[in-house]
N, C-alpha and C positions, 0 to 999 in steps of 0.2 A: 623419364617416361615423360611424352608431353600429353597434356590434356587431348587432344585428338586422338593419337593412339589410344589411349585409356578408352574414348568415351568409344571409338568402333568397337576394342575388344567387348567392352559392357553391353553393347548392341547385339553383337556376335554371339556371347554367352546367352544373353536370355532368348533368342532365334533357335539357339540349340536345345534350352532347356524344354522347348513345347515340346520337343521329339521324344524326350528319355527323360522319364522322373529319374533315373540313378545320374545320370549327366547332370543334371537338374539339380541334386543334392552336393556335387561334387563341386558344381558352381557357384552355390550358394556359401558352400565354405570356403571357396578360393575368394569372395567376395569379403567374406569376413575375416579373412585372413589380410587381404588387401586394406579393409578398413582398418583393422586393427595395428596395421603395419604404419600408415598414415597418422593416428592416433599417435603415437609415443614417437614421432619423428622431431617433435618439440625437446624431447628428453637429451642433454648433450652428455651424457656419461658415455666413456669408449664402449663399455661392456654392452650397453644397451644398442650402439651405434652395431657392433660386430654381430650380436642378434639378429637386428634388421635387416643386414645384409643377407645373414644365412637364411630367414626367411622369404624374402624376396628372391634368392636365388632356388630356394625350394619349391616355391611358388610357380615360378617360370617353368621350370621341371615338371611338375605334376601338371598344370597347364597343357604343356607341349604333351606329354604321356597320354593325357585324355584325349587331346585330339589327333595323336596319332592311331589310337586304339579304335574311334570312329572311324579314322579314314581307312583302317585295314579290314574293319568289320564290312564296310560298305565296297573295298574292292571285294571283300570274299564273295559277298553278296551276289555281285555284279557277274563275278565268273559262274556261280551257281546259276544263275539266273540264264549266260550266255548258253552253258552247258545242257542245261533243260531244252533251251530253246534248239538248240544244234539237234539233240535228239529227236524230240517232236517233230521236226520237219523232216528227220531221216525213216523215222517210223512212227507213221499220223494214225495207223490204224490199231497198234498197241495204247497210244494213247486214248483212243475212242471206244475199246474193249477194257480197259482200266475204268473209265468213266462211267461205262454202262454196268461194270461189275459193283463198284461202288454204289453207285444209284440204289439197286437193285437189291443188295446189302442192306442200306438205309431205310428203302422200303419194308422190307421183312421184318427190319428191329420196330419200324413204326406200327407196321400191323399187330406184330405181337403184343406190342405195349398197348395199343387201342383196345385189344380182346379182352385183357387183363383187367383194366379199368371196368368196376360195374358199372 
């Protein structure tokens, strides 16, 4: 992998970590494994070379899986938002009524809790 590609992946990694703490932990793990692979690069043992190759392949697969999962969740969120938008455009008064009921219920709960406090 070239240094430019690694730097681009590294910067994208840290952009994604600001959004989701779980992704941040995964990317921190990925960075640690990548650092470990680089540190054992000087060891010429054939066994170590095999382990490095397996670790690098597993790292690539894991990064791809995390990125694919994020893409899938984003796609699902967009579909849900689109369906909600379509429903609200078709039945706007249902949304107004539901908002009114939720607001009224929240007002009742707030009034009850303020009456209980001495």
